[in-house]
Structure formats: C-alpha cells, structure tokens
C-alpha positions in Angstrom: -8.4 12.3 1.5 -5.1 13.8 1.0 -3.3 13.6 -2.4 0.4 14.1 -2.9 1.9 14.4 -6.4 5.3 14.1 -7.9 6.1 14.7 -11.5 8.7 12.1 -12.5 10.7 10.9 -15.3 11.5 12.4 -18.8 7.8 12.4 -19.8 6.8 14.2 -16.6 4.3 11.6 -15.5 2.3 12.3 -12.4 2.8 9.8 -9.5 0.3 10.1 -6.7 0.5 9.1 -3.0 -3.1 9.1 -1.9 -4.1 8.9 1.9 -7.6 8.0 2.8 -9.6 6.3 5.7 -8.5 3.0 4.4 -4.9 3.8 4.3 -2.4 5.2 1.7 -1.8 3.9 -1.8 0.6 4.7 -4.7 -0.9 5.3 -7.9 1.1 5.2 -11.2 4.8 5.2 -9.9 6.3 6.0 -13.2 10.0 6.7 -12.4 12.5 8.1 -9.7 11.8 5.5 -7.2 14.2 7.4 -4.8 11.9 10.5 -5.0 8.8 8.4 -4.2 10.6 6.9 -1.2 11.6 10.2 0.0 8.0 11.4 -0.2 6.9 8.4 1.9 9.6 9.4 4.4 8.7 13.0 4.6 4.9 12.2 4.9 5.3 9.2 7.3 2.9 7.2 5.1 3.3 3.4 4.4 1.3 2.4 1.5 -0.6 -0.6 1.2 -0.6 -1.3 -2.5 0.5 0.1 -5.9 -2.6 0.8 -8.2 -2.1 1.4 -11.9 -4.4 3.2 -14.3 -2.6 1.6 -17.2 0.8 0.0 -18.1 2.5 2.2 -20.4 6.3 2.5 -19.5 6.1 6.1 -18.2 3.6 4.8 -15.5 5.3 1.7 -14.2 9.0 2.6 -14.3 9.3 2.6 -10.5 7.2 -0.3 -9.7 10.1 -2.9 -9.6 12.2 -1.0 -7.0 9.3 0.0 -4.9 8.0 -3.6 -4.8 11.5 -4.7 -3.8 11.7 -1.9 -1.0 8.3 -2.2 0.4 6.8 -5.6 -0.7 3.7 -4.1 -2.2 1.0 -5.8 -4.1 0.5 -4.3 -7.7 -3.0 -4.0 -9.2 -3.7 -3.8 -13.0 -6.3 -4.5 -15.4 -5.6 -7.7 -17.1 -6.2 -6.2 -20.6 -3.0 -4.1 -19.9 -0.9 -7.2 -19.1 0.8 -7.5 -22.6 1.7 -3.8 -22.2 3.1 -4.5 -18.6 5.2 -7.4 -19.8 6.8 -5.5 -22.6 7.1 -2.1 -20.8 10.8 -2.3 -20.5 11.2 -3.2 -24.2 9.1 -0.2 -25.3 10.9 2.2 -23.1 14.2 1.1 -24.9 12.5 1.9 -28.1 12.2 5.4 -26.7 15.9 5.5 -25.8 15.0 5.1 -22.1 15.8 2.2 -19.5 13.4 0.9 -16.8 13.5 -2.4 -14.9 11.1 -5.0 -15.9 8.0 -4.6 -13.8 7.5 -7.5 -11.5 4.8 -10.3 -11.9 2.4 -11.4 -10.8 -0.2 -8.6 -10.5 -3.5 -8.5 -8.8 -6.5 -8.0 -11.1 -8.6 -4.8 -11.4 -12.1 -5.1 -12.7 -15.0 -2.7 -13.4 -17.0 -1.8 -10.3 -14.3 -3.2 -7.8 -14.0 -1.1 -4.8 -10.5 -1.1 -2.9 -8.9 1.3 -0.5 -11.8 3.6 -0.8 -11.7 4.0 -4.7 -14.1 2.4 -7.2 -12.6 1.2 -10.4 -14.0 2.1 -13.7 -12.8 0.6 -16.9 -12.3 3.4 -19.3 -10.4 2.1 -22.4 -9.2 3.9 -25.2 -5.8 5.1 -24.4 -5.0 1.4 -23.7 -7.1 -1.6 -23.6 -7.1 -2.0 -19.8 -7.1 1.6 -18.8 -8.9 2.4 -15.6 -9.7 5.3 -13.4 -10.0 5.4 -9.6 -13.1 7.2 -8.4 -13.1 8.5 -4.7 -16.5 9.8 -3.4 -14.9 12.4 -1.2 -14.9 12.5 2.5 -16.6 15.0 5.1 -17.9 17.4 2.5 -15.0 17.1 0.2 -15.6 16.9 -3.6 -15.3 13.6 -5.4 -11.9 12.8 -6.9 -10.8 10.9 -9.9 -7.3 9.7 -10.7 -7.8 9.8 -14.6 -4.7 8.5 -15.8 -4.0 9.4 -19.5 -7.8 9.6 -20.2 -8.2 13.3 -19.5 -5.9 16.2 -18.9 -6.3 19.9 -18.4 -7.2 21.2 -21.8 -6.3 17.9 -23.6 -7.1 14.2 -23.7 -5.2 10.9 -24.0 -3.6 9.7 -27.2 -5.3 7.1 -29.2 -2.7 6.5 -31.9 -0.7 4.0 -29.9 -0.8 0.3 -30.1 -3.9 -1.1 -28.5 -5.7 2.4 -28.3 -9.0 3.2 -29.8 -10.4 6.5 -30.6 -13.9 5.3 -30.5 -13.5 3.8 -27.1 -11.5 6.8 -25.8 -14.5 9.1 -26.7 -16.9 6.7 -25.0 -15.0 6.7 -22.0 -14.7 10.5 -21.9 -18.4 10.6 -22.0 -18.8 8.2 -19.1 -16.5 10.3 -17.2 -18.6 13.4 -17.6 -21.4 11.5 -15.8 -19.4 12.2 -12.6 -20.5 15.3 -10.7 -19.1 18.6 -12.2 -17.2 19.5 -9.0 -15.3 16.4 -9.3 -11.5 17.1 -9.1 -9.3 15.5 -11.7 -5.8 14.2 -11.0 -4.5 13.3 -14.4 -1.5 11.4 -15.4 0.5 14.5 -16.9 -0.1 18.2 -16.1 -1.9 20.0 -13.4 -5.0 18.9 -11.5 -8.4 20.3 -12.9 -12.2 19.8 -12.4 -14.7 18.2 -14.7 -16.7 21.5 -14.6 -13.6 23.4 -16.0 -13.0 20.8 -18.6 -16.6 20.6 -19.7 -16.5 24.4 -20.4 -13.1 24.9 -21.8 -11.5 21.7 -23.1 -11.8 21.7 -26.8 -11.9 18.0 -27.1 -15.0 17.9 -24.7 -16.7 20.9 -26.2 -16.9 18.9 -29.5 -17.7 15.6 -27.9 -21.2 15.1 -29.2 -20.0 15.6 -33.0 -16.9 13.5 -32.3 -18.6 10.2 -31.5 
C-alpha cells in the first residue's frame, strides 16, 4: 500500500491519497482541491471514493469540488451527518469559507470493509468519528488512518460540540489493541507508530488513570 499525504488549508489538515490492491481512495480532503487534483495527476491515480474520518470543516472543505470534478461517492458515519451539513456554517464562524459538502453520502459502519480498509467507529472527537485500518500487504506493517483521534505526541480535542472525553479515551484504548508496529497517519502532524506513542505520548502514558 502506498500513502501520499498533503497538508492543506489554514489548519494544516492531512489529506491522504492511498493506493492499495483494491484501488485508490482519497481520505479527508480538507481544502485546496487544486493541489489534490495535481497530486492525482502526478501519481496517475484515479480514486474510487472519498472516505471521511469525520465531518469537521477542515476535513471536508475540498469534498464538493472533488465530487464535481471526479464524480466520486462520499462515505461518512451517519452520526457525523449534522456536522457535515453545517460544516460551511462552522467554517464561517472561524472566518473561513468552504463550499457546502454535497449530499447524499454513503454510510460507514463499525466493522465495514471497503477498499481494503476495515472501519472502526471511534467516537470522542466527534460522534461519528471513525478510523480506517489496513492490515498491510506483503510483509508491510498495519496502517491506521486515525483522523483526529491520535496525533504524534498528542490526542484529539474533546471540548467541541458533540465531543466526549470519556468516549475519546475509550477509543484510544481500543486503538492501542492494534499491533505496536502499526503505522499511524493522523489528521494533523507527522506520521507515527503505536509503539512510539505508547511509550512517549503523555496522554497515553496516563491512560489507565485518565479513564
């Protein structure tokens, strides 16, 4: 599996183009559609779908122009539909502008397998937050596209509307049941591994006391 990343928009959100045996997909196209389209051109890849870990505006800002350009289906957990519908409105509250993300969307659910990924529903940062788990190919380590659940040295916010501190730490505990060598591709910041985070991330070091 190949992972191409772009850091886009004023919040420096990570958009990923992932190529696996079942084709390519775009994950969390947050902004700067023209850069994402340029990445597709440079790689020669044509994605089959847009997969969203959650629906905060910085993760969905480029969905509308990409759907218009590429006629892609969009997959999102239903519990994040209210955030998706109001993403442009929330962006304006931050002084930013994104086009309204298009409807309808295809539903994601716990345990679903699509395009080589298994969907885990991992709420806390948002009600319908998911991660996309890939087992790895030909001796590769597993990969997880973690959205805004886990970052290098940090974790996702739980003080936003619809967020839950209790759910977030429960989701982090579940994420740590994956193999330690699992590579983590977060929604912001550089890639990391679960082994490194388990040893160095201050929020994970105190996890047993935090929950």
